[in-house]
C-alpha positions as a LaTeX table, in Angstrom:
\begin{tabular}{lrrr}
\hline
Residue & $x$ (\AA) & $y$ (\AA) & $z$ (\AA) \\
\hline
Met1 & $-17.84$ & 75.39 & 18.41 \\
Asp2 & $-19.47$ & 71.96 & 18.80 \\
Asp3 & $-22.92$ & 73.52 & 18.36 \\
Leu4 & $-21.72$ & 75.25 & 15.19 \\
Ala5 & $-20.34$ & 71.95 & 13.83 \\
Asn6 & $-23.53$ & 70.12 & 14.68 \\
Asp7 & $-25.64$ & 72.81 & 13.01 \\
Ser8 & $-23.55$ & 72.73 & 9.85 \\
Ala9 & $-23.86$ & 68.93 & 9.76 \\
Val10 & $-27.62$ & 68.88 & 10.32 \\
Arg11 & $-28.39$ & 71.25 & 7.44 \\
Pro12 & $-27.31$ & 68.87 & 4.64 \\
Leu13 & $-29.33$ & 66.06 & 6.22 \\
Leu14 & $-32.41$ & 68.29 & 6.34 \\
Ser15 & $-31.96$ & 69.15 & 2.68 \\
Glu16 & $-31.72$ & 65.41 & 1.86 \\
Ala17 & $-34.90$ & 64.74 & 3.85 \\
Arg18 & $-36.73$ & 67.60 & 2.10 \\
Leu19 & $-35.68$ & 66.27 & $-1.30$ \\
Ile20 & $-36.80$ & 62.73 & $-0.45$ \\
Tyr21 & $-40.20$ & 63.79 & 0.86 \\
Ala22 & $-40.74$ & 66.35 & $-1.90$ \\
Ile23 & $-40.42$ & 63.57 & $-4.49$ \\
Thr24 & $-41.88$ & 60.57 & $-2.70$ \\
Val25 & $-44.85$ & 61.98 & $-0.74$ \\
Pro26 & $-46.86$ & 63.21 & $-3.78$ \\
Leu27 & $-45.94$ & 60.10 & $-5.77$ \\
Ser28 & $-46.72$ & 57.78 & $-2.87$ \\
Thr29 & $-50.06$ & 59.52 & $-2.23$ \\
Ala30 & $-51.08$ & 59.19 & $-5.89$ \\
Ile31 & $-50.11$ & 55.49 & $-5.96$ \\
Ile32 & $-52.03$ & 54.74 & $-2.76$ \\
Leu33 & $-55.19$ & 56.60 & $-3.84$ \\
Ala34 & $-55.21$ & 55.09 & $-7.33$ \\
Asn35 & $-54.78$ & 51.58 & $-5.91$ \\
Leu36 & $-57.62$ & 52.15 & $-3.45$ \\
Val37 & $-59.87$ & 53.34 & $-6.29$ \\
Ile38 & $-59.17$ & 50.21 & $-8.37$ \\
Ile39 & $-59.50$ & 47.89 & $-5.35$ \\
Leu40 & $-62.84$ & 49.51 & $-4.55$ \\
Gly41 & $-63.95$ & 49.07 & $-8.16$ \\
Ile42 & $-63.13$ & 45.35 & $-8.12$ \\
Ser43 & $-64.75$ & 44.84 & $-4.71$ \\
Cys44 & $-68.00$ & 46.52 & $-5.75$ \\
Asn45 & $-68.44$ & 44.49 & $-8.95$ \\
Arg46 & $-69.41$ & 40.86 & $-8.31$ \\
Gln47 & $-68.81$ & 40.02 & $-11.97$ \\
Leu48 & $-65.11$ & 40.53 & $-11.31$ \\
Tyr49 & $-64.97$ & 37.86 & $-8.61$ \\
Asn50 & $-62.80$ & 35.40 & $-10.54$ \\
Thr51 & $-59.25$ & 34.07 & $-10.48$ \\
Pro52 & $-57.64$ & 36.58 & $-12.93$ \\
Asn53 & $-58.98$ & 39.51 & $-10.93$ \\
Tyr54 & $-57.90$ & 37.88 & $-7.67$ \\
Phe55 & $-54.36$ & 37.82 & $-9.04$ \\
Phe56 & $-54.69$ & 41.44 & $-10.06$ \\
Leu57 & $-56.09$ & 42.29 & $-6.63$ \\
Ser58 & $-53.01$ & 40.69 & $-5.06$ \\
Leu59 & $-50.84$ & 42.82 & $-7.35$ \\
Leu60 & $-52.73$ & 45.94 & $-6.28$ \\
Val61 & $-52.19$ & 45.09 & $-2.60$ \\
Ala62 & $-48.46$ & 44.66 & $-3.25$ \\
Asp63 & $-48.40$ & 47.93 & $-5.18$ \\
Leu64 & $-50.27$ & 49.67 & $-2.37$ \\
Cys65 & $-47.68$ & 48.43 & 0.13 \\
Thr66 & $-44.90$ & 49.60 & $-2.20$ \\
Gly67 & $-46.51$ & 53.04 & $-2.31$ \\
Val68 & $-46.61$ & 53.13 & 1.49 \\
Ala69 & $-42.92$ & 52.11 & 1.70 \\
Leu70 & $-41.79$ & 54.43 & $-1.10$ \\
Pro71 & $-40.79$ & 57.38 & 1.17 \\
Phe72 & $-38.50$ & 55.04 & 3.13 \\
Ile73 & $-36.71$ & 53.40 & 0.19 \\
Pro74 & $-34.28$ & 56.29 & $-0.59$ \\
Trp75 & $-33.06$ & 56.17 & 3.03 \\
Met76 & $-31.74$ & 52.65 & 2.39 \\
Gly77 & $-28.80$ & 54.15 & 0.48 \\
Leu78 & $-27.92$ & 56.68 & 3.20 \\
Asn79 & $-25.93$ & 55.59 & 6.25 \\
Arg80 & $-27.28$ & 56.38 & 9.71 \\
Pro81 & $-26.75$ & 55.21 & 13.28 \\
Leu82 & $-29.22$ & 52.42 & 14.14 \\
Ser83 & $-29.14$ & 49.19 & 16.08 \\
Phe84 & $-28.44$ & 46.21 & 13.84 \\
Ser85 & $-31.93$ & 44.76 & 14.35 \\
Ser86 & $-33.51$ & 48.07 & 13.32 \\
Cys87 & $-31.10$ & 48.28 & 10.38 \\
Leu88 & $-32.19$ & 44.82 & 9.23 \\
Leu89 & $-35.87$ & 45.81 & 9.47 \\
Val90 & $-35.58$ & 49.04 & 7.48 \\
His91 & $-33.74$ & 47.18 & 4.69 \\
Ile92 & $-35.48$ & 43.80 & 4.64 \\
Phe93 & $-39.11$ & 44.95 & 4.77 \\
Pro94 & $-39.01$ & 47.34 & 1.76 \\
Asn95 & $-37.01$ & 44.76 & $-0.19$ \\
Phe96 & $-39.64$ & 42.11 & 0.57 \\
Leu97 & $-42.48$ & 44.38 & $-0.57$ \\
Phe98 & $-40.65$ & 45.21 & $-3.77$ \\
Leu99 & $-39.90$ & 41.55 & $-4.60$ \\
Ala100 & $-43.50$ & 40.56 & $-3.81$ \\
Phe101 & $-44.70$ & 43.32 & $-6.13$ \\
Leu102 & $-42.43$ & 42.05 & $-8.91$ \\
Phe103 & $-43.53$ & 38.41 & $-8.47$ \\
Asn104 & $-47.20$ & 39.45 & $-8.55$ \\
Leu105 & $-46.59$ & 41.50 & $-11.68$ \\
Val106 & $-45.00$ & 38.50 & $-13.43$ \\
Ile107 & $-47.88$ & 36.14 & $-12.55$ \\
Val108 & $-50.47$ & 38.69 & $-13.75$ \\
His109 & $-48.67$ & 39.05 & $-17.08$ \\
Tyr110 & $-48.27$ & 35.26 & $-17.33$ \\
Glu111 & $-51.96$ & 34.62 & $-16.67$ \\
Arg112 & $-53.02$ & 37.14 & $-19.31$ \\
Tyr113 & $-50.39$ & 35.83 & $-21.69$ \\
Met114 & $-51.80$ & 32.29 & $-21.45$ \\
Cys115 & $-55.28$ & 33.68 & $-22.05$ \\
Ile116 & $-54.09$ & 34.99 & $-25.44$ \\
Val117 & $-51.78$ & 32.13 & $-26.39$ \\
Ser118 & $-54.07$ & 29.23 & $-25.39$ \\
Pro119 & $-57.66$ & 30.53 & $-25.14$ \\
Leu120 & $-59.27$ & 27.07 & $-25.55$ \\
His121 & $-57.47$ & 25.62 & $-22.52$ \\
Tyr122 & $-57.58$ & 28.84 & $-20.51$ \\
Ser123 & $-60.39$ & 27.77 & $-18.15$ \\
Ser124 & $-58.55$ & 24.56 & $-17.20$ \\
Phe125 & $-55.21$ & 26.32 & $-16.77$ \\
Trp126 & $-53.26$ & 25.05 & $-13.73$ \\
Val127 & $-52.97$ & 28.55 & $-12.29$ \\
His128 & $-56.76$ & 28.68 & $-11.91$ \\
Arg129 & $-56.97$ & 25.21 & $-10.34$ \\
Arg130 & $-54.12$ & 25.92 & $-7.88$ \\
Phe131 & $-54.94$ & 29.51 & $-7.05$ \\
Pro132 & $-54.05$ & 29.42 & $-3.30$ \\
Leu133 & $-50.76$ & 27.67 & $-4.05$ \\
Val134 & $-49.85$ & 30.24 & $-6.74$ \\
Leu135 & $-50.78$ & 33.09 & $-4.43$ \\
Leu136 & $-48.52$ & 31.60 & $-1.76$ \\
Ala137 & $-45.74$ & 31.25 & $-4.36$ \\
Val138 & $-45.76$ & 34.96 & $-5.19$ \\
Trp139 & $-45.57$ & 36.06 & $-1.54$ \\
Ala140 & $-43.56$ & 33.41 & 0.35 \\
Pro141 & $-40.36$ & 33.24 & $-1.77$ \\
Pro142 & $-39.85$ & 37.06 & $-1.70$ \\
Leu143 & $-40.24$ & 36.97 & 2.08 \\
Leu144 & $-37.78$ & 34.10 & 2.44 \\
Tyr145 & $-35.19$ & 35.63 & 0.15 \\
Ala146 & $-35.48$ & 39.12 & 1.65 \\
Ser147 & $-35.09$ & 37.60 & 5.14 \\
Leu148 & $-31.81$ & 35.84 & 4.37 \\
Pro149 & $-29.72$ & 38.69 & 5.89 \\
Ala150 & $-31.63$ & 38.21 & 9.15 \\
Phe151 & $-30.62$ & 34.52 & 9.14 \\
Gly152 & $-26.93$ & 35.31 & 8.87 \\
Trp153 & $-26.24$ & 36.18 & 5.22 \\
Asn154 & $-25.08$ & 39.71 & 5.98 \\
Asn155 & $-21.87$ & 41.69 & 6.18 \\
Arg156 & $-22.05$ & 42.67 & 9.84 \\
Ala157 & $-18.62$ & 41.25 & 10.59 \\
Gly158 & $-17.02$ & 43.01 & 7.61 \\
Pro159 & $-14.23$ & 45.57 & 7.99 \\
Gly160 & $-14.74$ & 49.28 & 8.38 \\
Trp161 & $-17.79$ & 49.29 & 10.66 \\
Asn162 & $-16.23$ & 50.90 & 13.74 \\
Gly163 & $-18.23$ & 54.09 & 14.10 \\
Cys164 & $-20.91$ & 55.38 & 11.80 \\
Cys165 & $-20.14$ & 57.37 & 8.68 \\
Ser166 & $-16.45$ & 57.67 & 9.24 \\
Leu167 & $-14.95$ & 60.52 & 7.27 \\
Asn168 & $-11.73$ & 58.74 & 6.36 \\
Asp169 & $-11.21$ & 57.81 & 2.73 \\
Thr170 & $-9.49$ & 54.50 & 3.14 \\
Gly171 & $-10.93$ & 53.10 & $-0.05$ \\
Ala172 & $-11.98$ & 49.86 & 1.63 \\
Leu173 & $-14.75$ & 48.03 & $-0.14$ \\
Gly174 & $-16.80$ & 47.68 & 3.02 \\
Ala175 & $-16.58$ & 51.34 & 3.98 \\
Pro176 & $-19.83$ & 53.29 & 4.37 \\
Val177 & $-21.25$ & 55.00 & 1.31 \\
Asn178 & $-23.47$ & 58.05 & 0.93 \\
Cys179 & $-23.12$ & 59.06 & 4.56 \\
Ser180 & $-25.74$ & 61.34 & 6.02 \\
Thr181 & $-23.50$ & 64.15 & 7.14 \\
Val182 & $-25.19$ & 64.65 & 10.47 \\
Val183 & $-23.75$ & 61.43 & 11.90 \\
Ala184 & $-20.23$ & 62.53 & 11.21 \\
Ala185 & $-20.48$ & 65.29 & 13.77 \\
Val186 & $-23.36$ & 64.34 & 16.08 \\
Ala187 & $-22.94$ & 61.54 & 18.58 \\
Ala188 & $-24.91$ & 58.42 & 17.73 \\
Pro189 & $-27.41$ & 56.97 & 20.23 \\
Val190 & $-26.09$ & 54.46 & 22.74 \\
Gly191 & $-26.09$ & 50.93 & 21.36 \\
Ser192 & $-26.40$ & 52.04 & 17.76 \\
Glu193 & $-24.14$ & 50.95 & 14.93 \\
Cys194 & $-23.49$ & 52.17 & 11.42 \\
Cys195 & $-26.52$ & 51.13 & 9.36 \\
Ser196 & $-25.65$ & 50.72 & 5.68 \\
Tyr197 & $-27.13$ & 48.64 & 2.92 \\
Arg198 & $-23.62$ & 47.21 & 2.37 \\
Arg199 & $-23.66$ & 45.97 & 5.92 \\
Val200 & $-27.04$ & 44.25 & 5.49 \\
Phe201 & $-26.70$ & 43.01 & 1.89 \\
Pro202 & $-23.43$ & 41.33 & 0.84 \\
Asn203 & $-22.30$ & 41.83 & $-2.75$ \\
Ala204 & $-23.28$ & 38.26 & $-3.66$ \\
Phe205 & $-26.81$ & 38.87 & $-2.33$ \\
Ile206 & $-27.18$ & 42.01 & $-4.45$ \\
Tyr207 & $-25.83$ & 40.34 & $-7.60$ \\
Leu208 & $-28.14$ & 37.35 & $-7.12$ \\
Glu209 & $-31.18$ & 39.59 & $-6.63$ \\
Val210 & $-30.39$ & 41.80 & $-9.63$ \\
Tyr211 & $-29.31$ & 39.16 & $-12.15$ \\
Gly212 & $-31.10$ & 36.12 & $-10.70$ \\
Leu213 & $-34.50$ & 37.64 & $-9.88$ \\
Leu214 & $-34.99$ & 41.15 & $-11.25$ \\
Ala215 & $-33.45$ & 40.78 & $-14.71$ \\
Pro216 & $-35.24$ & 37.48 & $-15.56$ \\
Ala217 & $-38.55$ & 38.92 & $-14.33$ \\
Ile218 & $-38.24$ & 42.06 & $-16.45$ \\
Leu219 & $-37.12$ & 40.06 & $-19.50$ \\
Ser220 & $-40.02$ & 37.61 & $-19.07$ \\
Ile221 & $-42.54$ & 40.47 & $-18.88$ \\
Ala222 & $-41.03$ & 42.09 & $-21.98$ \\
Gly223 & $-41.00$ & 38.73 & $-23.81$ \\
Met224 & $-44.63$ & 37.94 & $-22.97$ \\
Thr225 & $-45.74$ & 41.43 & $-23.98$ \\
Gly226 & $-43.88$ & 41.17 & $-27.29$ \\
Arg227 & $-45.35$ & 37.72 & $-27.97$ \\
Val228 & $-48.89$ & 39.00 & $-27.31$ \\
Leu229 & $-48.35$ & 41.90 & $-29.73$ \\
Trp230 & $-47.01$ & 39.48 & $-32.35$ \\
Ile231 & $-50.08$ & 37.21 & $-31.98$ \\
Thr232 & $-52.36$ & 40.25 & $-32.16$ \\
Arg233 & $-50.65$ & 41.30 & $-35.38$ \\
Gly234 & $-51.26$ & 37.85 & $-36.90$ \\
Gln235 & $-54.92$ & 37.89 & $-35.86$ \\
Met236 & $-55.35$ & 41.35 & $-37.35$ \\
Lys237 & $-53.91$ & 40.14 & $-40.65$ \\
Asp238 & $-56.39$ & 37.24 & $-40.65$ \\
Ile239 & $-59.27$ & 39.64 & $-40.07$ \\
Cys240 & $-58.11$ & 41.87 & $-42.91$ \\
Arg241 & $-57.84$ & 38.83 & $-45.19$ \\
Leu242 & $-61.42$ & 37.85 & $-44.33$ \\
His243 & $-62.63$ & 41.39 & $-45.04$ \\
Arg244 & $-61.01$ & 41.29 & $-48.46$ \\
Ser245 & $-62.45$ & 37.87 & $-49.26$ \\
Val246 & $-66.07$ & 38.84 & $-48.45$ \\
Ala247 & $-65.91$ & 42.28 & $-50.06$ \\
Thr248 & $-67.22$ & 41.36 & $-53.52$ \\
Arg249 & $-68.41$ & 44.91 & $-53.94$ \\
Gly250 & $-67.26$ & 48.15 & $-52.40$ \\
Gly251 & $-63.61$ & 47.22 & $-52.01$ \\
Gly252 & $-63.00$ & 50.68 & $-50.62$ \\
Gln253 & $-64.98$ & 49.79 & $-47.48$ \\
Ala254 & $-62.70$ & 46.82 & $-46.80$ \\
Ser255 & $-59.67$ & 49.00 & $-47.34$ \\
Glu256 & $-61.05$ & 51.56 & $-44.94$ \\
Arg257 & $-61.62$ & 48.89 & $-42.32$ \\
Glu258 & $-58.08$ & 47.64 & $-42.79$ \\
Gln259 & $-56.76$ & 51.14 & $-42.28$ \\
Arg260 & $-58.74$ & 51.47 & $-39.07$ \\
Leu261 & $-57.44$ & 48.12 & $-37.83$ \\
Asn262 & $-53.86$ & 49.04 & $-38.70$ \\
Leu263 & $-54.26$ & 52.40 & $-37.00$ \\
Arg264 & $-55.66$ & 50.74 & $-33.86$ \\
Tyr265 & $-52.81$ & 48.24 & $-33.78$ \\
Thr266 & $-50.25$ & 51.02 & $-34.26$ \\
Arg267 & $-51.77$ & 52.93 & $-31.36$ \\
Cys268 & $-51.67$ & 49.79 & $-29.23$ \\
Val269 & $-47.98$ & 49.19 & $-30.00$ \\
Ala270 & $-47.16$ & 52.85 & $-29.31$ \\
Ala271 & $-49.04$ & 52.78 & $-25.99$ \\
Val272 & $-47.32$ & 49.58 & $-24.86$ \\
Ser273 & $-43.90$ & 50.87 & $-25.90$ \\
Leu274 & $-44.35$ & 54.22 & $-24.16$ \\
Thr275 & $-45.64$ & 52.50 & $-21.03$ \\
Phe276 & $-42.64$ & 50.17 & $-20.97$ \\
Leu277 & $-40.20$ & 53.03 & $-21.50$ \\
Ala278 & $-41.81$ & 55.25 & $-18.86$ \\
Cys279 & $-42.23$ & 52.52 & $-16.23$ \\
Trp280 & $-39.18$ & 50.30 & $-16.69$ \\
Val281 & $-36.34$ & 52.36 & $-18.16$ \\
Pro282 & $-35.90$ & 54.63 & $-15.07$ \\
Tyr283 & $-35.76$ & 51.55 & $-12.84$ \\
Ile284 & $-33.29$ & 49.75 & $-15.13$ \\
Ile285 & $-31.06$ & 52.84 & $-15.11$ \\
Tyr286 & $-31.26$ & 53.01 & $-11.31$ \\
Ile287 & $-30.31$ & 49.32 & $-10.93$ \\
His288 & $-27.35$ & 49.57 & $-13.30$ \\
Val289 & $-26.06$ & 52.73 & $-11.62$ \\
Cys290 & $-26.25$ & 50.97 & $-8.24$ \\
Val291 & $-24.42$ & 47.91 & $-9.55$ \\
Ala292 & $-21.78$ & 50.06 & $-11.27$ \\
Phe293 & $-21.17$ & 51.92 & $-8.02$ \\
Leu294 & $-20.98$ & 48.63 & $-6.12$ \\
Leu295 & $-18.31$ & 47.36 & $-8.53$ \\
Ser296 & $-16.26$ & 50.53 & $-8.13$ \\
Lys297 & $-13.84$ & 51.03 & $-5.24$ \\
Glu298 & $-15.28$ & 54.40 & $-4.30$ \\
Thr299 & $-16.41$ & 54.88 & $-0.75$ \\
Arg300 & $-18.60$ & 57.89 & $-1.40$ \\
Gly301 & $-21.42$ & 58.58 & $-3.77$ \\
Asn302 & $-23.61$ & 61.50 & $-4.59$ \\
Ser303 & $-26.55$ & 61.23 & $-2.21$ \\
Thr304 & $-28.70$ & 63.56 & $-4.36$ \\
Thr305 & $-28.20$ & 61.34 & $-7.42$ \\
His306 & $-29.08$ & 58.27 & $-5.39$ \\
Ile307 & $-32.22$ & 59.90 & $-4.00$ \\
Val308 & $-33.50$ & 61.06 & $-7.40$ \\
Leu309 & $-32.74$ & 57.75 & $-9.14$ \\
Ser310 & $-34.28$ & 55.60 & $-6.41$ \\
Cys311 & $-37.43$ & 57.72 & $-6.17$ \\
Thr312 & $-38.03$ & 57.88 & $-9.91$ \\
Gly313 & $-36.97$ & 54.26 & $-10.53$ \\
Ile314 & $-39.15$ & 52.59 & $-7.90$ \\
Gly315 & $-41.97$ & 55.11 & $-8.33$ \\
Ser316 & $-42.21$ & 54.70 & $-12.10$ \\
Met317 & $-42.29$ & 50.92 & $-11.82$ \\
Ala318 & $-45.06$ & 51.11 & $-9.21$ \\
Val319 & $-47.21$ & 52.94 & $-11.77$ \\
Met320 & $-47.39$ & 49.85 & $-14.04$ \\
Pro321 & $-50.38$ & 48.18 & $-12.25$ \\
Leu322 & $-52.20$ & 51.51 & $-12.22$ \\
Val323 & $-51.87$ & 51.75 & $-15.99$ \\
Leu324 & $-53.29$ & 48.23 & $-16.33$ \\
Gly325 & $-56.10$ & 48.94 & $-13.87$ \\
Leu326 & $-57.20$ & 52.39 & $-14.96$ \\
Ala327 & $-57.29$ & 51.26 & $-18.60$ \\
Asn328 & $-60.02$ & 48.74 & $-17.71$ \\
Arg329 & $-63.43$ & 50.45 & $-17.48$ \\
Gln330 & $-64.82$ & 47.58 & $-15.38$ \\
Tyr331 & $-62.42$ & 48.49 & $-12.57$ \\
Thr332 & $-63.30$ & 52.18 & $-12.59$ \\
Asp333 & $-67.07$ & 52.04 & $-13.29$ \\
Pro334 & $-68.17$ & 52.02 & $-9.60$ \\
Val335 & $-66.05$ & 55.06 & $-8.78$ \\
Arg336 & $-67.19$ & 56.80 & $-11.98$ \\
Lys337 & $-70.83$ & 56.17 & $-11.09$ \\
Leu338 & $-70.25$ & 57.47 & $-7.58$ \\
Leu339 & $-68.68$ & 60.64 & $-8.93$ \\
His340 & $-71.60$ & 61.11 & $-11.33$ \\
Lys341 & $-74.08$ & 60.78 & $-8.45$ \\
Leu342 & $-72.17$ & 63.29 & $-6.35$ \\
Arg343 & $-71.99$ & 65.69 & $-9.30$ \\
Asp344 & $-75.74$ & 65.37 & $-10.00$ \\
Arg345 & $-76.56$ & 65.88 & $-6.33$ \\
Trp346 & $-74.36$ & 68.97 & $-6.21$ \\
Arg347 & $-76.00$ & 70.36 & $-9.36$ \\
Arg348 & $-79.48$ & 69.78 & $-7.95$ \\
Arg349 & $-78.48$ & 71.56 & $-4.76$ \\
Gln350 & $-77.14$ & 74.48 & $-6.76$ \\
Asp351 & $-80.33$ & 74.66 & $-8.82$ \\
Ser352 & $-82.50$ & 74.61 & $-5.67$ \\
Glu353 & $-80.46$ & 77.43 & $-4.14$ \\
Asp354 & $-80.82$ & 79.50 & $-7.33$ \\
Ile355 & $-84.60$ & 79.03 & $-7.25$ \\
\hline
\end{tabular}
């Protein structure tokens, strides 16, 4: 009977694992390969050895690490028996990588924003003169904040942690959530405890991270992007005004140029809007669902919903640097040239075999 109970408990866990890896492994592989391609493109082009591209290279490294950690992130919302030190590691390290990725993304947007807003003073910008200090600032604070649970800001002493994934529905706020069903029936390893994100991250820690770090970062990126589009719109209007002023004859040509400029600007706005919606909206939904569940008194959640939302939310946000990188031909030229050489060599080999 015990074997039957264990078998029936293991099956749901296996289905959860299959769902996690089915979503995250292809997405993680694509993120890692695309980052390696862009990093290779920057490394092979000496013209790109400058401060803006160093910042972008730091962002790509953070995104690469996020892609590596992506298959492990959905497990953070599922309880399992682990020692407390191991539980801290599997929660703190992915959180650090994610925060470092977000800080790097903000500084990249800020550096490009200042290039548009103040082009005359761009070369003397303080970010360029203090590059090592800025680079330290986008990696050290995420590490310090993510490590706070290891220094004592955790909920280890909270109620409801006797045994892992208890099946009682007491309704206590500190009770485990989204239990992996295998631990309810299979004995946990000796020395292990119930590992839950609620045990590692207190509510105050989660609220501070969401509304003190994540929300301001996302709003700042959206604000800088909107400001750049607004400045671009003003510059485009100035160009159209100049075209009209110099077109003494053939006014239709100036009108045609204006239409092309307006069409290009419309395409730019549409591309930026779609990119923002595709990359940020799934993550924003995931964060708000997590906070709403945290505010509720429920002790159980739908593990499938959590898995899908976490995979799509974190994965879609990790695509943002790839969109910025692959859209720049300078980053992809070395790889494109390599592919052309391989294709030409393969064609020559095919031609020689036909002869």
